[in-house]
C-alpha positions as CSV (number, residue, x, y, z in Angstrom):
1,M,-1.0,-1.5,-42.1
2,T,2.4,-0.3,-43.7
3,K,2.7,2.6,-41.5
4,Y,1.8,0.4,-38.0
5,I,4.6,-2.3,-39.4
6,F,7.2,0.4,-40.0
7,G,6.1,2.2,-36.7
8,R,7.0,-1.2,-35.0
9,I,10.1,-1.9,-36.3
10,G,11.5,2.0,-35.7
11,T,10.5,1.8,-32.2
12,S,12.2,-1.3,-31.7
13,L,15.6,-0.3,-33.5
14,V,15.4,2.9,-31.4
15,V,14.9,0.8,-28.1
16,L,17.6,-1.6,-29.3
17,F,20.0,1.3,-29.6
18,V,19.2,2.6,-26.5
19,L,19.8,-0.8,-24.6
20,S,23.0,-1.3,-26.3
21,A,24.4,2.1,-24.8
22,L,23.1,1.0,-21.5
23,I,24.6,-2.3,-21.7
24,F,27.8,-1.1,-22.8
25,F,28.3,1.8,-20.0
26,A,27.0,-1.0,-17.3
27,G,29.4,-3.3,-18.3
28,R,32.2,-1.3,-18.3
29,G,30.9,-0.5,-14.7
30,L,31.0,-4.2,-13.6
31,V,35.3,-4.1,-13.6
32,D,36.3,-1.7,-10.5
33,G,39.4,0.1,-11.7
34,N,41.6,-0.3,-14.9
35,P,40.2,-3.3,-16.5
36,A,44.1,-3.7,-18.4
37,L,44.9,-4.2,-14.4
38,L,42.5,-7.1,-14.3
39,I,43.5,-8.8,-17.4
40,A,47.2,-8.2,-16.6
41,G,47.2,-9.3,-12.7
42,S,48.4,-7.3,-10.0
43,Q,52.0,-7.9,-10.7
44,A,52.1,-6.6,-13.9
45,T,54.7,-4.0,-14.9
46,P,53.0,-0.6,-15.9
47,A,54.3,-0.9,-19.2
48,R,52.5,-4.1,-20.1
49,I,49.3,-2.6,-18.5
50,A,49.5,0.3,-21.1
51,E,50.1,-1.7,-23.6
52,L,47.0,-4.0,-23.1
53,E,45.3,-1.0,-22.7
54,H,46.4,0.2,-26.1
55,H,45.8,-3.3,-27.6
56,F,41.8,-3.2,-26.0
57,G,41.3,0.2,-26.8
58,Y,41.2,1.1,-22.8
59,D,43.0,4.8,-23.2
60,R,40.3,6.1,-25.5
61,P,37.3,8.2,-24.2
62,I,34.3,6.0,-23.4
63,F,32.0,7.1,-26.0
64,V,34.6,6.5,-28.4
65,Q,34.9,2.6,-27.0
66,Y,31.4,2.6,-26.9
67,F,30.8,3.5,-31.0
68,D,33.4,1.1,-32.2
69,W,31.7,-1.7,-30.2
70,L,28.4,-1.2,-31.9
71,F,29.6,-0.6,-35.3
72,G,32.1,-3.8,-34.7
73,V,28.6,-5.4,-33.7
74,L,26.9,-4.0,-36.9
75,R,29.6,-5.7,-39.0
76,G,29.2,-8.9,-37.3
77,D,32.3,-8.5,-34.9
78,W,31.4,-8.9,-31.4
79,G,35.0,-8.8,-30.2
80,T,37.5,-11.0,-28.5
81,S,37.0,-12.3,-24.8
82,P,40.1,-10.8,-23.2
83,I,39.8,-13.4,-20.0
84,S,39.3,-16.7,-22.6
85,G,40.8,-15.6,-26.0
86,L,37.7,-17.0,-28.0
87,K,35.9,-15.0,-30.2
88,T,32.3,-13.9,-28.7
89,T,30.8,-15.2,-31.8
90,Q,32.0,-18.5,-30.9
91,I,30.9,-18.7,-27.4
92,L,27.2,-17.1,-28.6
93,Q,26.8,-19.7,-31.5
94,Q,27.4,-22.4,-28.6
95,Q,25.0,-20.6,-25.8
96,I,22.2,-18.9,-28.3
97,P,20.7,-22.3,-29.1
98,V,20.5,-24.0,-25.9
99,S,18.6,-21.2,-24.2
100,F,16.2,-20.5,-27.1
101,E,15.6,-24.1,-27.1
102,L,14.5,-24.2,-23.4
103,A,12.8,-21.3,-23.6
104,T,10.8,-22.6,-26.3
105,M,10.1,-25.9,-24.9
106,S,9.1,-24.2,-21.8
107,L,6.5,-21.9,-23.5
108,I,5.4,-25.1,-25.4
109,V,4.8,-26.5,-21.7
110,A,3.3,-23.2,-20.5
111,I,0.6,-23.1,-23.4
112,L,-0.5,-26.8,-23.2
113,I,-1.6,-26.7,-19.5
114,G,-2.6,-22.4,-19.4
115,V,-4.8,-22.2,-22.3
116,P,-7.0,-25.2,-22.0
117,L,-7.2,-24.5,-18.1
118,G,-7.8,-20.6,-18.9
119,V,-10.8,-21.5,-21.4
120,L,-12.1,-24.0,-18.8
121,A,-11.9,-21.2,-15.8
122,A,-13.7,-18.5,-17.9
123,K,-16.5,-20.8,-19.0
124,R,-16.9,-21.5,-15.4
125,A,-16.4,-18.2,-13.7
126,G,-17.2,-18.0,-10.2
127,S,-17.8,-21.6,-9.6
128,A,-16.2,-24.1,-7.5
129,V,-14.5,-25.3,-10.7
130,D,-12.9,-21.9,-11.2
131,V,-11.5,-21.6,-7.9
132,T,-10.3,-25.0,-8.0
133,I,-8.3,-24.1,-11.3
134,R,-7.0,-20.3,-10.0
135,V,-5.7,-21.3,-6.4
136,P,-3.5,-24.1,-6.7
137,M,-2.4,-22.6,-10.3
138,I,-1.6,-19.3,-8.0
139,L,0.1,-21.3,-5.5
140,L,2.3,-22.8,-8.2
141,F,3.2,-19.6,-9.5
142,A,4.3,-18.1,-5.8
143,I,7.1,-20.9,-5.8
144,P,10.5,-19.8,-6.7
145,G,12.4,-21.3,-10.1
146,F,15.2,-22.4,-8.1
147,I,13.0,-25.0,-5.8
148,T,10.9,-26.5,-8.9
149,G,14.4,-26.8,-10.5
150,T,15.8,-28.6,-7.6
151,I,12.4,-31.0,-6.7
152,A,13.0,-31.9,-10.2
153,I,16.6,-32.8,-9.8
154,I,15.8,-34.8,-7.1
155,L,13.1,-36.4,-9.1
156,A,15.2,-37.2,-11.8
157,T,18.0,-38.4,-10.1
158,N,15.9,-40.9,-8.3
159,F,13.3,-41.8,-10.1
160,L,13.9,-40.9,-13.7
161,T,17.4,-42.0,-14.4
162,N,16.3,-43.4,-17.4
163,L,14.1,-40.2,-18.9
164,Y,16.9,-37.8,-17.8
165,S,20.2,-37.2,-19.0
166,P,22.5,-34.9,-16.8
167,T,25.0,-34.3,-19.7
168,Y,23.9,-31.7,-22.4
169,I,23.4,-33.5,-25.8
170,P,23.2,-30.9,-28.8
171,F,19.9,-31.9,-31.2
172,Q,22.0,-32.0,-34.3
173,D,24.1,-35.0,-32.4
174,S,21.0,-36.9,-30.9
175,P,17.5,-35.8,-31.1
176,S,16.5,-38.4,-28.0
177,G,19.3,-37.6,-25.9
178,N,19.0,-33.8,-26.5
179,L,15.1,-34.4,-25.4
180,Q,16.2,-36.5,-21.9
181,T,18.5,-33.4,-21.4
182,M,16.1,-30.5,-22.0
183,L,12.5,-32.0,-21.2
184,L,13.1,-32.0,-17.0
185,P,14.4,-28.2,-17.6
186,A,11.5,-27.0,-19.7
187,I,8.9,-28.8,-17.8
188,A,10.4,-27.0,-14.4
189,V,10.3,-23.8,-16.2
190,G,7.0,-24.1,-17.7
191,I,4.8,-25.5,-14.9
192,P,5.1,-22.2,-13.0
193,T,5.0,-20.2,-15.9
194,A,1.6,-21.8,-17.1
195,P,-0.5,-19.8,-14.2
196,L,0.4,-16.5,-16.1
197,I,-0.9,-17.8,-19.5
198,M,-4.0,-19.2,-17.9
199,Q,-5.0,-16.1,-16.0
200,M,-4.4,-14.2,-19.3
201,T,-6.6,-16.7,-21.3
202,R,-9.2,-16.6,-18.4
203,A,-9.4,-12.7,-18.4
204,A,-9.7,-12.6,-22.6
205,M,-12.2,-14.9,-22.6
206,L,-14.1,-13.6,-19.9
207,E,-14.1,-10.7,-22.4
208,V,-15.5,-12.4,-25.3
209,L,-17.7,-14.7,-23.9
210,H,-20.2,-11.7,-23.0
211,Q,-20.4,-10.2,-26.7
212,P,-23.4,-10.5,-28.7
213,F,-21.6,-12.4,-31.6
214,V,-20.8,-15.6,-29.2
215,T,-24.6,-15.4,-27.6
216,S,-25.7,-14.9,-31.3
217,A,-23.8,-18.1,-32.1
218,R,-25.1,-19.9,-29.2
219,V,-28.4,-18.9,-30.2
220,N,-28.3,-20.3,-33.5
221,G,-27.4,-24.0,-32.5
222,L,-23.7,-24.1,-32.7
223,S,-21.8,-26.6,-30.2
224,D,-20.7,-25.2,-27.4
225,A,-17.4,-26.4,-28.6
226,R,-17.3,-24.6,-31.5
227,V,-18.5,-21.6,-29.9
228,T,-15.7,-21.6,-27.5
229,Y,-12.9,-22.5,-29.8
230,G,-14.1,-21.6,-32.8
231,Y,-15.6,-18.1,-32.3
232,A,-14.9,-17.4,-28.6
233,L,-11.2,-18.3,-28.0
234,R,-10.3,-17.0,-31.5
235,A,-11.2,-13.4,-30.8
236,A,-9.8,-14.1,-27.6
237,L,-6.6,-14.4,-29.2
238,P,-4.9,-11.2,-29.9
239,P,-4.0,-10.2,-26.1
240,I,-3.1,-14.1,-25.6
241,V,-0.6,-14.2,-28.4
242,T,0.6,-10.5,-27.5
243,F,1.0,-12.1,-23.9
244,V,2.6,-15.0,-24.8
245,G,5.3,-13.2,-27.1
246,F,6.2,-11.1,-23.9
247,T,6.6,-14.4,-21.8
248,F,8.8,-15.9,-24.4
249,G,10.9,-12.8,-24.3
250,A,11.3,-12.4,-20.4
251,L,11.8,-16.2,-20.4
252,I,15.1,-15.9,-22.5
253,G,16.3,-13.3,-20.1
254,G,15.6,-15.3,-16.9
255,L,16.5,-18.5,-17.4
256,L,20.1,-18.2,-15.4
257,I,18.8,-20.1,-11.9
258,V,17.6,-23.0,-14.2
259,E,20.2,-23.2,-16.8
260,Q,22.8,-23.1,-13.8
261,I,21.0,-26.1,-11.6
262,F,20.8,-28.4,-14.6
263,S,24.1,-27.3,-15.9
264,L,23.1,-26.1,-19.3
265,P,25.3,-24.5,-21.4
266,G,23.1,-21.3,-22.2
267,L,23.3,-17.9,-22.2
268,G,21.7,-17.5,-18.7
269,R,24.7,-19.6,-17.2
270,G,27.1,-18.1,-19.6
271,I,26.0,-14.3,-18.4
272,L,26.6,-15.7,-14.2
273,Q,30.3,-16.9,-15.3
274,S,31.1,-13.4,-17.2
275,I,29.9,-11.8,-14.1
276,S,32.2,-14.1,-11.7
277,S,35.5,-13.6,-14.4
278,R,34.4,-10.0,-15.2
279,D,34.8,-10.6,-18.4
280,F,32.3,-7.6,-19.8
281,V,33.2,-8.3,-23.7
282,Q,31.6,-11.4,-23.5
283,L,29.0,-10.0,-21.0
284,N,28.0,-7.3,-23.6
285,A,27.3,-9.4,-26.4
286,Q,25.6,-12.1,-24.3
287,A,23.4,-9.3,-22.3
288,L,22.6,-7.3,-26.1
289,V,21.4,-10.7,-27.3
290,L,19.0,-11.4,-24.7
291,A,17.4,-7.6,-25.2
292,G,17.6,-8.2,-28.8
293,S,15.5,-11.6,-28.3
294,F,13.1,-9.8,-26.1
295,I,12.5,-7.1,-28.2
296,A,12.4,-9.5,-31.5
297,A,9.9,-11.6,-29.8
298,N,7.8,-8.6,-29.0
299,L,7.9,-7.4,-32.8
300,I,7.2,-10.5,-34.3
301,V,4.0,-10.8,-32.0
302,D,3.3,-7.1,-33.0
303,L,3.1,-8.1,-36.9
304,L,1.1,-10.8,-36.2
305,V,-1.5,-9.3,-34.4
306,P,-3.0,-7.4,-37.2
307,A,-3.5,-10.8,-38.9
308,L,-5.9,-11.8,-35.7
309,D,-7.2,-8.2,-35.1
310,R,-8.7,-7.0,-38.3
311,R,-9.2,-3.4,-36.6
312,I,-5.5,-2.9,-36.0
313,A,-5.0,-4.2,-39.9
314,R,-7.2,-1.4,-41.3
315,K,-5.3,1.4,-39.3
């Protein structure tokens, strides 16, 4: 078990290191030409451009810049945006809670819809009930996120004006106001995500429902609900939990359109703004947080799965 845990942690750190390099060099590639010239403006003198190059370290080799940036990140210094002049940590402290809250609420909506429907579809596999569940869910998954977000905005502004607030309200300022801001975007993201959870739950349950221990439980006279949820669903949890963790990581990095539509000041919208302003310092930090969140979510799931599957715990 100890070997399993340290192996997963070591792999995650290596992947994060590789991604940090890719993010940094991709961020540098976002700016055509000299970054100092972009900051100073086209009318700047060569002396001013050289001064900015030295100030921001752009006159040093690119690999030296990368390791300076990486060691700064490890010390908690994520740099200062050359465009806004704000510390990147200040910007992240505003954006991270928004994206994490939206991803968490969206995942809860998807689980509440997807898991029960997946269990029901598995129990009625091949029947009209199974088809009635799966076909609409597949069609729902095919709808792009910007369409569901736009539909949600139209419904909110015309019919749900008392339940939706277009202005973001932090949770610490007003829990009820925050719910008014976040619930509709969470539903707009969670509903199209539910078919993925449903399909994974159905597949996992189908495999478990044919296992001998489920048949034995039925023969012993246990109720259908206890066999389904106490035995079958519990045994099917490892792949479902793994997939949920993967989905959570993907949601954090895939909220750009929804955050833009609902004007939420999260990481997704921040990345779009950083790309638009060519602010690669801020973009590097935002992209690294997204990558780290995805890796952390999957690492947590990898560490939780042995508690659900004793076969892994014994390794």
